[in-house]
Legacy VTK file of the C-alpha trace (Angstrom):
# vtk DataFile Version 3.0
C-alpha trace
ASCII
DATASET POLYDATA
POINTS 176 float
28.725 -153.829 -130.789
28.522 -150.042 -130.660
29.378 -148.616 -127.262
28.813 -145.059 -126.132
30.831 -142.863 -123.859
29.393 -142.425 -120.384
30.395 -138.999 -119.078
29.582 -137.711 -115.596
30.124 -134.041 -114.698
28.895 -133.631 -111.108
27.231 -130.323 -110.285
29.508 -128.047 -108.307
32.554 -130.338 -108.437
35.608 -129.658 -110.652
36.019 -133.055 -112.283
34.662 -135.240 -115.064
34.421 -139.018 -114.985
34.148 -141.136 -118.101
33.741 -144.767 -119.061
33.791 -146.606 -122.382
33.761 -150.285 -123.250
35.585 -151.803 -126.216
35.300 -155.101 -128.085
39.039 -155.633 -127.577
41.210 -156.698 -124.613
42.634 -154.096 -122.251
46.162 -154.777 -123.550
45.158 -153.699 -127.072
43.361 -150.562 -125.864
46.349 -149.695 -123.682
48.779 -150.271 -126.567
46.797 -147.821 -128.708
47.562 -145.228 -126.007
51.227 -146.198 -125.651
52.242 -146.433 -129.315
52.566 -142.899 -130.748
51.807 -144.058 -134.300
48.517 -145.585 -133.157
47.722 -142.768 -130.715
47.923 -140.052 -133.375
45.388 -141.947 -135.505
42.562 -141.846 -132.981
43.041 -139.094 -130.391
40.429 -136.345 -130.611
37.367 -135.666 -132.728
36.906 -136.496 -136.377
38.205 -133.915 -138.818
41.457 -133.249 -136.973
44.880 -134.651 -137.725
47.431 -135.126 -134.990
51.191 -134.652 -135.028
53.069 -136.277 -132.153
56.030 -134.172 -131.056
56.900 -136.110 -127.916
55.526 -139.356 -126.492
57.802 -140.724 -123.765
55.257 -143.214 -122.466
56.681 -144.254 -119.107
56.489 -143.112 -115.500
58.227 -139.727 -115.474
57.971 -139.271 -119.244
56.253 -136.431 -121.043
54.122 -135.863 -124.105
53.166 -133.134 -126.523
50.925 -133.365 -129.560
49.423 -130.839 -131.941
46.061 -131.186 -133.655
44.947 -129.220 -136.689
42.138 -128.917 -139.185
42.441 -127.958 -142.816
42.115 -124.245 -141.956
45.615 -124.135 -140.469
44.527 -123.553 -136.865
46.552 -125.688 -134.459
45.804 -126.806 -130.912
48.716 -128.087 -128.808
48.490 -130.301 -125.719
51.168 -131.466 -123.296
51.665 -133.230 -120.003
53.695 -135.541 -117.795
53.127 -139.264 -117.265
53.430 -139.622 -113.495
52.644 -143.328 -113.345
52.267 -145.851 -116.155
51.504 -149.516 -115.436
51.297 -151.511 -118.659
47.779 -152.638 -119.563
46.369 -151.319 -116.258
46.766 -147.659 -115.353
47.933 -144.200 -116.403
48.224 -141.123 -114.167
49.181 -137.960 -116.011
48.803 -134.219 -116.168
47.152 -132.681 -119.220
47.311 -129.105 -120.439
45.813 -127.452 -123.501
48.314 -124.752 -124.380
45.436 -122.477 -125.392
44.423 -122.379 -121.702
47.765 -121.736 -120.003
47.949 -122.647 -116.322
44.841 -124.857 -116.497
46.442 -128.219 -115.800
44.268 -131.246 -115.143
45.232 -134.398 -113.287
43.953 -137.433 -115.155
43.815 -141.097 -114.357
42.805 -143.872 -116.717
42.290 -147.539 -115.871
42.018 -150.495 -118.238
40.007 -153.538 -117.173
39.477 -156.813 -119.017
35.882 -158.002 -119.323
34.515 -161.405 -120.356
34.554 -162.282 -124.037
37.787 -160.467 -124.904
36.276 -157.049 -124.206
37.506 -154.284 -121.913
36.421 -151.204 -120.012
38.342 -147.939 -119.844
37.470 -145.594 -116.982
38.930 -142.240 -116.172
38.690 -139.035 -114.231
39.947 -135.563 -115.106
40.359 -133.253 -112.108
40.424 -129.548 -112.974
41.809 -126.695 -110.852
38.312 -125.227 -110.503
34.738 -125.617 -111.712
35.036 -122.767 -114.237
37.930 -124.559 -115.964
35.999 -127.820 -116.222
32.948 -126.040 -117.579
35.073 -124.192 -120.139
36.418 -127.505 -121.456
32.868 -128.878 -121.637
31.614 -125.804 -123.498
34.493 -126.104 -125.962
33.615 -129.688 -126.923
35.421 -131.997 -124.505
32.626 -134.589 -124.605
32.604 -134.720 -128.410
36.400 -134.988 -128.496
36.502 -137.890 -126.048
33.519 -139.689 -127.573
34.640 -139.422 -131.194
38.204 -140.248 -130.218
37.147 -143.495 -128.561
34.926 -144.322 -131.542
37.986 -143.813 -133.763
40.019 -146.031 -131.408
37.435 -148.814 -131.748
37.589 -148.449 -135.551
41.383 -148.535 -135.489
41.414 -151.733 -133.439
38.936 -153.290 -135.878
41.626 -153.032 -138.563
43.050 -156.556 -138.750
46.482 -155.323 -139.883
46.744 -153.074 -136.835
45.606 -155.899 -134.564
48.085 -158.317 -136.157
50.877 -155.870 -135.344
49.630 -155.667 -131.770
49.374 -159.427 -131.475
52.855 -159.828 -132.960
54.155 -158.134 -129.841
55.354 -154.671 -130.710
55.858 -154.336 -126.965
58.596 -151.829 -127.580
55.800 -149.294 -128.111
55.228 -149.068 -124.372
58.021 -146.877 -123.151
59.143 -145.767 -126.612
60.354 -142.224 -126.974
59.204 -140.348 -130.037
LINES 1 177
176 0 1 2 3 4 5 6 7 8 9 10 11 12 13 14 15 16 17 18 19 20 21 22 23 24 25 26 27 28 29 30 31 32 33 34 35 36 37 38 39 40 41 42 43 44 45 46 47 48 49 50 51 52 53 54 55 56 57 58 59 60 61 62 63 64 65 66 67 68 69 70 71 72 73 74 75 76 77 78 79 80 81 82 83 84 85 86 87 88 89 90 91 92 93 94 95 96 97 98 99 100 101 102 103 104 105 106 107 108 109 110 111 112 113 114 115 116 117 118 119 120 121 122 123 124 125 126 127 128 129 130 131 132 133 134 135 136 137 138 139 140 141 142 143 144 145 146 147 148 149 150 151 152 153 154 155 156 157 158 159 160 161 162 163 164 165 166 167 168 169 170 171 172 173 174 175
């Protein structure tokens, strides 16, 4: 089934809330966040490739990745994982290096649903309304939506799912 991103940007408040369902269990959706090899394949909009420079996916760990198009322009992102609970919850900071000093606080939850499906919900809290609106103007909704569509497509790949089912549990907490 094709699911769409639900994005809520309340008037006058500096945060965005989002929700997306998947045809896969929460553990598989979480693993696609935790495993840097999987993460780089789906994060962000279509047309970009991602290079993972750091992905220490544990409470207290940090991350940095760089996305680029064919024109050579690169966009770097970084943050700290403040709390990671396997298959349940992530609390992290997120910063686009092109907007220095605009750090968001993000939480993401993973919930199993009947029939082997799951729901991912999240909130990004910005330092001010202008920062949130700048991200929205620059394509945040498209990036999240297409990224989650790419995640669904990645999980549909039976070879990827077999690797997940085989228990590559070392991915959670792996340093890259």
